[in-house]
N, C-alpha and C positions, 0 to 999 in steps of 0.2 A: 546383462547376460554376457556380453563380450568381455567386460571387465572381470566377471567371476570366472570365465573360461581362462583368461590370461593369468589370473591369480592361481588357479588350479595348476596350470602348466608351470608357473614359477615355483609352486610349492612341491611339485613332484620330486625334484632331487632331495629336498629335505625330508619328505615323507619316506623316501627310499632309504634313508639312513636307518630307519627302524627295521627294514627288511634285511639288514646285514646280520640280524640275529641268526638267520639261517646259516649265513657264512661263518658266524662265530661258533655256532654249534659244530660245524664241520671242523673248525680249528681246534675245538675241544677234542673231538674224535681224533684228529691228527696227533695232538699232544699225547692222548692216552695210547694210541697205537705205537707212537715212538717210544714211550716209556715201557710198554709191553715188550717191544723188540729189544730195547737196551737191557731191560732187566733180565729177559730170558737169556741173552748172550752172557751177561755177567753171572747169572745164577749157574749156568753150566760151568763157567770157569771156577766160580767159587766152590761148587760142588766137587769138582775134580781136585781142587786144592785140599778140601776138607777130607776127602777119601784118602788122600796120600799122607796127611799129616796128623789127623786125629788119632788118638790112641784107641784101641779096640774097646776099652771099657768106658769111653766118653758117653756121657748122658745125652741122648738125643730127645727130641720132643715128641709131639703127638703123631700117631699113625695117620698117614694121609687117607682120606675117605676113598673108598673103591670107585665111586662115580667120577672122581677126578683123574683116575689113572687110565691109560689106554688099555683096551681089552686084550691087545696082542703086543708083544715087543716090537718096537719100530713103527707102530701105527701112529698116524698124525693126530695131535691133540692141540689144535689151535686155540688161542685165547683171543677173542674178538673184542674190540672196543664197544662199550655199551653205555657210556655216560651220555646224558642228554640235558642240556640247560633248561629246557622246558618241562621235562618229565621228572628228573631226579631232584631229590631234596638237596638244597644247598646247606651243607653242614656248617657249624660254627668253625671259628679258627681252630687249628689243631691244638689240642690240649698240650700244656707244657709237660716236659718230661718229669718223671717222679724218681725219688730215690729207689734204687733196686732193693727188693727184700733180701736178695742174696747176690753177692757179686758174681760176675761171670767166672767160669772155670778158667784156669790158666791156659788150657789148650785153645779155648776160643779167643782169649785175649791175644794169644800169640798169633792165631789166624787172622785176627783184626789188624795186628801190626803188619803182617805180610801183605794183606789185601788193601790196606789204606792207600798206597800209591796208585793202585789200579783204579780205585773209585775216584781219587782226586784227578787223575788224568782224564777219566771219562767225563767227569763233571766239568772240567775245564773246556772240553770240546763241545759237549752237548748242552751246557748251561743247565742241566738238570741236577737236583740235589739227591745224593744217595747216602743211605745209612745202612750198615749191616748190623743185624740183631742176632743174638744167640737164641737157642730154643726157648728161653724164658722171657725174651723181649727186651734184653738189656743191650744197649748200644755198644758194639765192640769196634766199629770203624765208621769214620765220617769226619766231618769238619767240626762238629759240635756235639754236645751231650754224651761224650764217651762215659760209660759206666752207669748212665742213668737208664731208667726203664720206660719203654713206650708200650708196654703190654696192655695198658688201659685204653689205647686209641682203637677205635672200632675196626678199621680195616686191618690194623696190625694183629688184633685179637683173632680176626678171621683167618689171616694167614698163618698164625701160630697153630690153628687147628687143621692146617693143610689145604686151605682153599685160597685161590687168588682173589684178591679184593681190590676195588678202585672206589674212589670217593671224590666229590667236589666239595671244596671247603673255601671259606672266605680267605682271601689272600692277605697276608701281612706284609706291608711295604713300608719302607723307611722314607720313601720319597712321595711327595704330593703329585698326583697324576695331573696332566693337563686338562683344562676345562672340557674339551670335546671328548677326551678319553674317558671322562667320568660318566658319560651318558649311558653306557651299556652295562648290563649285568655281567657280561663275560670279562670285562676288564678287571674285575675284583675277585676273581676266582683262581684257585690253583688245583691242579689235578694231582692226586696222590694214588699211588699204586703200591701194593704189598704182595710180593711174590715169594712163596716158600721155596727154600732150597732143600730138595729131597735127597736123602741118601737111604737106600735100602728100604723104601716105603715109609720113612719117618722124616719129620721135619728136623733138619740139621741147622738151619738158620733162616732168616727172613731178610730179603732185600727190600728196603723201604725207599721208594723214589718219589720225587715230586717235581712239578714243573708248571710254570705259568704259560698257558697257551698264547700263541700269537694273537694279536687283536687288530682288527681292521681300523678301528678308530685311532689306534696308536700310529698306524701307517698314515692315516689321513692327517694327523697332527704333524707328523714328521714331514709330510709333503704339503704342508698348509699353503705354501706358495702356489703350487699347482692347483690346489683345491680352490683358492681364491680366484685364480685365473679362470678356472672352469665355471665358477659361480658367476663371475663377470660375463663370461661368454653366454651363459644361460640367460642372464638378465638382458644382454644385448639382443639375443635371439628372440626373447619374449617381446621386447620393444619393437623389433622388426615385424613380428607377427601382429602385434597391436596396430602398428602403422599400416600394415597390409589390410587388416580388418577395417580400419578406419577409412582407408582410401577406396576399398572395394565394396564395403557394405554400409558402414555407418553414415558416411558423407552422402552417398547417393540416396540412401533411405530418408535422411533428413531433408535433402533437396526435393525429393519426390513428395514428402509430406507438406513442405512449403508450397509446392506447385499445386498440390490438391486444395490447400486452403485458399490459395489465390483463385483457382478456377472456380471453387465454391462461391467466391465473392463476386464472380462475374468478370474476372480479369482475363480477357482474350489473349493478352500478350504472354500469358503463362503457358500457352499451348505451343511451346517450342521444345526442341530436344534438350535434355539435361546437359549441363556443362561437364559433369563427371559421371560416367556410366559405371565405373568399377568393372565388373565381369561382363562377359558377353551375354550371359543369362539375364543379368539385371538390366542390361541395356535393352534386351528384347522385352523384358517385363515392363520397363518404364515406357518404351515406345508403344507397346500395346495399350497401356493405360492412357497415354496421351492421345492415341488414335481413338480409343473409346470415348474419352472426353470430348475430342473434336467431333466425333459422330453424334454425341448427345447434344452438343451445341448446335450442330447443323440441324439435327432433328428439332431442337427447340426453335430455331429460326424458321424451319419449315412449318412447324405447328402455328407459330405466330402469323406467318404470311398466309397460311391456309385459313386461319381463323378470320383474317381480314378479308380474304376473298369470299368466304362463306357469308360474312356479315353483309358484304356488298351485294352478293348475289341474291340474298334473302331480302335485303332492304328495298330493292326496286319493286318486286311484286307486292310486298307488304305495303309500301307507300301508295302503290296504285290502288290496292284493295281499300286502304284507309280512305283515299280521296273519293273513290266511287261510292263507298258506303256513306260518307258524310253528305255527298250531293243527294243521294237517294233519301237520306234522313231529312235534309232541309226541304226536299221537294214535297214532303208530306203536308206541310202547312203553307205551301206557296200560293194557294188560291188559283187566280187566273193565270199566273205565270208558271203553272205546273208543266213538267216535262211531258212530251208526247210519249205514247206507248213505245214507239221505235227508240226514242232516246233512252227510256228506262231499260229497255231490253239490251241496248248497246252497253250500258254501264254494267248490267248484270252479267252479260257475256264476258266483259273484261274481268269481272271478279272471278268468274268460273275459270277463265283461261289462266289468270295469275295463280289461282288455287292449284290448278293442275301442274303449273310450272313448279310451285313450291313442293308439291307431291313428288314430282319427277326429281327435283334436287335432293330431297331427303332420301328417296330410294337410292339414288346414285351415291350419296354419302355413306349409306349403310353398305352398299356394295363395295365401295372403296375400303371401308373399315374391315369388311370381311376379307378382302383381297390382301390387305397388309398383315392380317393375322390368320391367314388361311392355313389349315393343316398341310404339311408338306409330305405326308406319307401317301401311299397309294401309287398305282401305275395305270397306264392305259395304252391301248393300241391306237396309233394315229388313224389308221384306216377306219375303224369303227366309229371314231368321233367325227371324222369328216362325213361319214355316211349319214349321221344323224342331222346334219345341217340341211339336207334336201327338204325335209318336211317343214323345217323352221323357216326356210327362205325359198319358197317355190319359184320366186321371180328371178332367181339367180341360177346360171348354169355353173354348178360347182363341179370342179375336176380335182381329183387327188392322184398324184403320180410319184414315183420313186419309192423310197423305203417306207412304204405304208404299213408294212408288217412289223415295224420297229416298236419296241415296248418303251414308252417314254416314262421318266420319273415324275409324272403328274397324274393325279386321279382323273378319271373320265369326266366327272362333273366340272372340275376346274379347267381342264383343257377345252371342254365344250364352251364354257363362259368366255374364254380368251378368243376362240375362233368365231364365236357368235357376235362378239362386239366388233371384230374386224369385218365380218360379213355384213352386219347391219350398217356400218359406216359406208361400205362399198355400195350397198343397195340404195342408201339415202343420197349418195352423191352420183346417181345415175349409172351405176355399173350394171352390166348384163352378165359378165363372166367373173368368176371368183375361183382362182387356181392356187392349189397348195402342192408345191414341189418339195419332197423330202429327200435329204442327202445325208449320209453318215459321215461324220468327221471325228474319228477316234471315239471318245467316250461321249460324244454329243451328237445330236441330230439338228441339222440346220434346215429350217423351213423357209422357203421362198414363197411369199404370199403376194399375189398380184391381182389386180382388177383392171377393168377398162373404163373406170368412171372418169369424173372430171379432173382428178388429180389434186395435188396441193400446190398452191402458189409458192413462189420463192420467198415471199415475205412471211409466210406462215409456217414454213418448214421447221424453224427453230422453236416453235411454241406449241406444236400440236400435242406434246405430252404434258403440258402444263394443265394443272386443274382449272376447270371452269373456262378454258379457252375453247370457243366454238364459233363457227361461221353460220350456224343455223339457230341463233338464239330466237329469231322471230317465229321459227317453226317448231320450237320446243326443245332444241338442243341444249344439253347442260354442260358440255365440255368436260365430262368426267370419264367417258368411255375409255380412251387410251391411257388415262392415268390409272384406271382400274387394271387394265391389261398389263401395264408395266409393273405395278406393284405386285400382282399375282405371279408374274414371271420371275421377278427378283426374289420373291419368297421361296421359289423353287430352284434357285440357283441358275436361272436362265436370264435372258435379256431380249430386248426388241429394239430395232433401229430402223430408221427410214432410209431407204436406198434410192438412188437415181432411177428414174423411169421415163422412157420416151412417150409413154401413154399411160394414163391412169396412176395408180398408186402401188408402190412396191415396198413391202415390209420384209425384214429379215429377223426371224426368231431363232434363238439358240436355246435348246433344252437338253439337259442331261439324259443319257440313255439308261434305262433300267436293265440290270442283268437278267437274263432269261431265268436263272435259278430262282429268282424271287417271284416269278409270276405265279407260282402255285399258292402264294400267300394272298393273292388278290383275286378272289373269286369273281369280283365284279368285272374284271377285264377279260376273263376267259370266255365269257358268253358273247363277246363282240369281236371275234376274230374277223379281219377284213376280208371282203371279197373283191379283188382287184377288178374283176369284170363289171361288177355293180357300180364301182366308184367312178368309172369313166362315163360321164354323161355327155350326150350330144349337145351341141350348141342350141340354145333356145332363142 
């Protein structure tokens, strides 16, 4: 695609040559306009000469049509150029002059002799060809064809009838045109005009003029050195554009494709910044891709580690159940060495306990999966959620303080799950008080959650958010509660961290605040507006 674009850019100047037809047409108009102006001036001079020198009985030509004459003396009657290269028919070369049926009258031959120097001088300056014809179409002045008739030529015949006429004809040239010059239709045409000289409303003579219009290709050929320099400049500019494309787009794209293939094959060393970024936008795109790939690799590592933890956590109770079941099966045919009723009950109790642990682990795994894929829409009032914890944890003195009327960007059910996990941990570790302090910080709400339980030892502080880490394995702990809390908060754009505490445990939760304007869309929250008086509970 880049190569095609550069080729199009390089071809534009050459394609533009064909659009010079418009300019060529303008040059034809210019040539016709100049011939009209020159012929009008010469016709006035010739008409004055003929009025003064022609005898009264001189035979004049056809009567000029009324529609070509001004309605009032002195009224303007302009003749406008109308030839068009694209519209008008290009006539063949001008027919050769023929023998005149009758020679020109002596008075007109004499007029031709008098006016010949005027036509020659005008032709020398304007480079236009002029011939003066008598009323019968016989040439009486000009450089060639004196005494011959041009009455059979279309535009001359029209002028002999009293109307101005113009035509485009193929050009007759004695010289071979240059190669570039031969590309255009306008280079091989010549403009012909025939203007009647009118005396007393009748045609006294016809001024037949012709000229080759200027041509843009001729100028280009004459300035071919500059054209070549311009072409080389265009090529150099195109190469510079191509180099810029290569450095800013093509090379970074190829490098990113190579990195993608390497990452797909498991090459972790490919997760490094590109050597060539090109543009700032592409640098951002490539870095975003590498960040995504890094996150996916991290996620893959987490899944692998998590699967190993799950298999380890499930293996212990399954092995215990399998061993107890085998012992009970072998005891069926043991005879006198059979287990006592107490021993069998102990093995059965172990099986039940391990089964319950398996059930707890699977339930927590399901909760973790829901937390990581939980819907992030909805909102809730903090105070109303804190109020629901009293019935769930009657053994805790739960207090809510601060910005309890704040609307949080988390649904009521999800926020209840988060706070319930933390309250459950506090209660299981000997806490009697559970306090939630809310403080607004810009677009976020900071929750200080404290309890007065046993706290967390220094050795365990770095591991409390790890899946399956628990200090209550013997009493049924699965080590998944805080992992679920963190996953659910991160899904909502929040976070949780463990802070220092002189007594008990201190967690800090940050959650985004929901704008009040959106509260009308969440009917589930409007029914739970907090009652600050009800939330402050006395110590139990």
